[in-house]
N, C-alpha and C positions, 0 to 999 in steps of 0.2 A: 364876598358879595353881600350887599346890604339887603335888609328884609324886603324893602319895596321892590328891589330888582329881582329877588328870589320869588316874590309874589307874582310878578308879571310872567316870569318863566314858568311857574307852576300852574298859573291859570291857563296857559296854553296846553297843559297836560291834563286838564280836568276830565275825570272819568264820570260817566253817568250812573255808575253803580256805587251804591253806598252799603256799608256794613253796619248792621244794627246790633248793638250789644244786648245780650240776653240778661235781663235783670234777675238777680238771684231770688228764688222763691222764699216766702216767709217760712220761718221755722215753726214747728208745731209740737206741743207735748203737754201733758197734764201734770207733770212732775215739776217740783221746784228745782231750778238749775242752781249750780254753784255760781256765786257772784264773783266774777273774775276781776282782777285789778287791771285796768286799762293801761298797758305799758308798751304796746308795740303795734305792728301792722301785719296784715296778711299778705302773702304774695301768691298769688296764683292759685286759685282753686282749680277749676278745670279750664284750660284754654282750648278753644276750638268748640265746634257745635257737634253734639253727639246724640245717639239714639240707642237705647238698650235693645240689643238683638238676641243675645244669648250668652251663655256661660257654661263652664265645665265644673263639675263637682270636684273639690279638692279632696284627694284621698288621704289616708293615714300618712304621717310623716315618714319619708324614706330616709335611709341611712346615707349620709354624704361621705364619699371617699375623700379622706384628708389629703391624699397624695395627688389629687387633681386640683389644679388651680384654674378656675373658670375666669378669674379676673384677667388672666393673661390672654384670654381669647377675645376680650372686648377691646377693640382698637378703633378709635375715631378715624374717620377718613383723613387722608393726607390733605393738607391745605396750607397755603402760604400764609393765611391769616388765622391766628389762634385767638378767637374772640374771648375765651375764658381768661386769658392773660390780661385783658383790658379791664377786668373787674378786680380791683385791688381788695385784698383782705383788710379788715380793720386793724389799726395799730394796736399793739399789745397793751398800751397804756390808755386805750380809749375807755371812756366811761360808759358802762352798759346799764340798762334798766334792771329793775328787780326781776329775779328769777321767778318762774312760775312754780309754785309748790302745790302739788295735788294732795288732797286729804287721804289719810290711810283708811282702807276699807277692811273692816274686821270680817272674819269668816271666809268661806271659800268663794272664789269668783264664780258667778253664774255662767253657765254655758250659753254662748251666743247662737241663737237660731235666726237665720236670715235667709232671704231669697235673692242674694246676690247684691249687685250695686246698680245704681241708676244715675245717669248723667242729667236727666231732666229736660232735655231739649232734643229736637229732631236733627238728624244729620249723622256725620261720621266722625268718630273720635280719632283724629290723626292730624298730620301736618304735611304740607307740601313745601319743599325748600330746596335750595341749591347746595346747602351745606348744613349738615346736622347740627353743627355747633351753634347755629343761629337760634335754635329752639331750646337750647339748654339755658334755663331761665334763672339760675342762681339758687336753686334749691340747696339749702345747706347740708342736707343728708346725702347728696350725691358723692361728696368727698368723705363724709363721716356718717356712716350708717351702722355703726357697731353697737346697736341697742340690743339689750336682752329683754326689755319690756317696754311697752308703749301704752299710753292711755287710750281707752275706748270710751266713746260718748254716746248717750242717748239723745235723740233729737227731740226738742220741745214741740208740742202740738200747737202752741200758740206763742205769740210774742210775750216776753216777760219784762217787767219793769225793773231794770237794773239801776236806773237813775230816776230820781224824783224831779219834779219840775224845777225845784230850787237848785238842785245839783246841775241840771242841764243849763239853767239860766246863768249860773256862775261859770260854767265851762265856756259857753258861747261868749259871754262878756269878756272873759280872759283872752280868748282867741281874737276877738274883734279889737281889743286894746293893743294887741301885738301887730295888727295889720293896718290900723288907721287911727287917727285922732278924732274922727267923726263921732257924733253922738250915737250911742247904742240904744236901740229900742227893741224890746222883745214882746211877743204875744203868743199865748197858748194856741196850739193848732193840732188837732188830732186827725186831720185829713191827710190823705196821700202819704200814709206811713210816716208822718212827721208829727212829733209831739210838741215841739217848740220851734217857732220861727223868730228870726231877728234880723234887723238891718243896722248897718253902720255906714252911713253915706251911701255909696253905690255898691256896697258889698251886702249880699244876702247870705244868711247863715241858717242852717236847719240842723236839728238833732232829734233823734228818736230816743225813746226810753230804753232801748236796747243798746244804745251807745254809738250808733252810726251818725256820722257828721258829714255835712256837705257845705261847701263854700262856693258861692258863685260871684264872679266879678262881672258886674254889669259892663264895665269898661275893661276889656281884656288887658292883663298885665303885660307890658312890653318887655320881653326877655332880651338879654344881650344877644348880639348877632350869632355868636357861636353856639348858642343853646336854642331850644325850641321844642314844642310838643307837637310833632307831626305824626299822628298815630297811623294815618294811611299814607301809602306811597313812600314809605321810609324803610330802606333796607340797610341803613348805616348804623350798625350796632354800637360802634364807638361813639357816634353822635348821641344816640339815645342814652347810653351809659353816662356820658359826661353831663348831659342835660339833667339826668336824674340825680347825679351827685350834687349838682348846683341846687336843684330844687330841694333835695334832702337837707342841705345845709341851711337853706333859707326858710323852709317850712316844716321840716321834720320835727324839731323840738316843740314847735307851736302845738302840734297834734300828739305829742307824747312819745315820739321816737327818739331814743337816746343815741342809737348807732344805726341810722338808716342805711340799708344796703339795696342797690339796684336789683330788680328782678325783671330782666328783659327777655322778651320772646318775640322773634320775628319770623313770620311764615307768609305764605303766598296763596293766592287763589288760582283758579284755572286760567285766568287771564294774565298770570304772572305779576299781579299787583301785590306788593308787600303790605303787611299790616304789623304794627309794632305796639307793644304794651309798655306803658310808663308806670311801673309799679315799684313800690318800696316796701320792705318789711324791716322790723327792728331786730338787728343781730344781737347775739348774746354769747358770753363765754361759756354758757351751759348749752350743749348741743340740743337737748330736748326743748329748752325754752326757745331757741332759734327756730327749730322745726315747727313748734306750735305757732309762733308768731308768723312764720312763712305760710302756714297752712290755713290759719283762721283770722289773721289780722292783716288788713290790706289798706295801703295808702296809695291812691293812684291819681293821675293828673290828666286833664283834658284840655286841649288847646284848639285855637282856630286852625283849621286844616291847612290853609295856604300862607299864613303868617307865622304860625308856631307860637303865637302869644297865648298866655295862660288864661283860660276862662273858668275852669272848675277844679276843685280839689275834693276828693271823696275819701273818707276813712270809714271802713266797715270792720266791725268787731263781731265775728260770728260766735265767739265763745260764750257770750251772754245768753244765747238761746240753746246751749247744750248742757246736758246733765252728765257729770263725770260718773262713769260706771266702775272703773277700776283700772289698775295697771296690769296689763295682760302679758304673759310671756309671748315672745315673738320669735319666729325663725330668723336665722341669719341670712345675709346676702347670698352666700354660696348656696344654701339650700333653696332660696327663692329662685336663684338662677337655674338650678337643677330642675325645679318644678316647672319653670318656663320651658326648658328644652324638652321636658317630658310631656308637655301639652296640658299642664294643669294651671289654668289661668282664666281670667275674664277678658273678653274683648268684644268689640263691635265689628271686627274685621271679618269679611267673608273669606275664610282661610282657603277654601278649595280654589277660588279664583285668584286670590292675591298671594298665596304662598303654596303653589302647586307642588313644590319640592320640599315642603316643610321649612322649619326655621334653620337658617344658616347662622351659626354662632358669630361669624365675622360681620354680620349685618345687624347685630343687636347693640343697642345703646341704653345704658342704665341712666335714668334721669333723676332718680332719688325716690324717697318715700313720700307718698302723697295720701291725704285723707279724702275719702269719698263717701257719699251717703249710700246706704243700701237701698235696694229696689222697693222694699216695704217702708222706706222712710224712717225706720226705727233707729238706725245707728249711723254714726260716723266712724268708719274703720280705716286703719292704716293699710296701705298696699305698697308693694314694690312696683314701681312704674318703669316699664321698658318701652322703647320705640324700636320697631323692626322695619327695615326697608321692605316695601311691597313690590310685587312684580305683576300686577294686574295690567292687562292690555287696555289702554285708554285711547279711544278714537273720537273723532268729531269734536264737539265743543268741550269734551272732557279730556282731550289729549293734553298731555303734559308738555310744557315748553322744553326746548332742547336744554339738556343739562339738569333739569329739575328732577327731583326724586320725591317719592311719596312714602310716608312712614305711618304705620298704624300703632295705636296704643295697646299695650298688653299689661294686665294687672295681676300680680300674684298676692293673695291676702297675706299680710304679715303676721296676723295672730296665729299662734300655734294651733294646729289641727285638733289638739286635745281639748280646745275650748271653743271650737268653731264648727257649726253644722250648717251647711248651705243647702236649702231645700228649694223645691219647685224650680229647678233650673233647666228643665228639658224644653227649652225654647228653640224652635227650628230657625235656621238662618234663611233669609230670602234672597 
């Protein structure tokens, strides 16, 4: 089907509801951050809209029985379509970007005192979907989470200048030259969180001193018919994945991604309308580098909703606003899973209503390790992220469509309890 034919078909299905993306808040801190080398992209910070409602204090580390294999208890639902198999792993001979090397910290690691985690927006941290595999977004640690230590970061209290005006101008000029032959013109601009603006024909480019880059095509780029960026009303994960592979090959290297990997998440609202994310991150042969790129460096695409033509490219590098604290010992996956089943986790789920019979191990899905900011905005900490099928009764306008399931997010702190004290967490659920 040609795009003009698809356009007419989709126009007949126009919904009056629109989804607004929540812009990430500015990072703040008074300490000097480590200047990271820009080599990759972030995949998925927190997907979904969330509200901090409560948390449980993590007790002392329990002894895990080695003769119990919790991995065997986690089984994905049977489905004739296995979406994960559509995302191919990089070839062994693929060229990767530079590994991230964290500085050595002398002396003992400081104890982390925090008041939990915060998502930063109103709502519920979870997903509605017909198949749990659609929300598994390519987190590299889902298949490889055998870390013994992970970095912890302090959040900056204010934006830091990781790039000078001259460096930004050189970067944008190089990007523009790879996109068009039109004349490049730049101008200093410290408004709207943008430190340098530029134009090259009908292309507008912006870059902040923290390293975030945006590209706007005044005339949308017409993509081949089999590809397209349809963020709303798109529940075809294979189409999103193939489109991202095409976009990664065409634009990934321009923005510094050596091995761009799709990070696709598809979920639904109460009206059963799907929403898709078109994100890439830079893979690595080093598992930690891949996880950091996935967690803090993000390349994502925006398109015209009914034609799928490309209108915007955004690259965000959140590492530049973080200060490395140290490499902290972390609990393993099996212990994290035991803590989950024991009720030691953070969540926004109203458990009494949504899990009246407690957690059923067969309804737990591990999505990978994810970084989240703490409620006091002081840290970015790693968590084991689980999704659990919920059983709350939904009626009226909140009733789920037939066959749809609801999943809530549950987080187990990855940092060893020997180094983590969670305070002020007696927040009642409503």
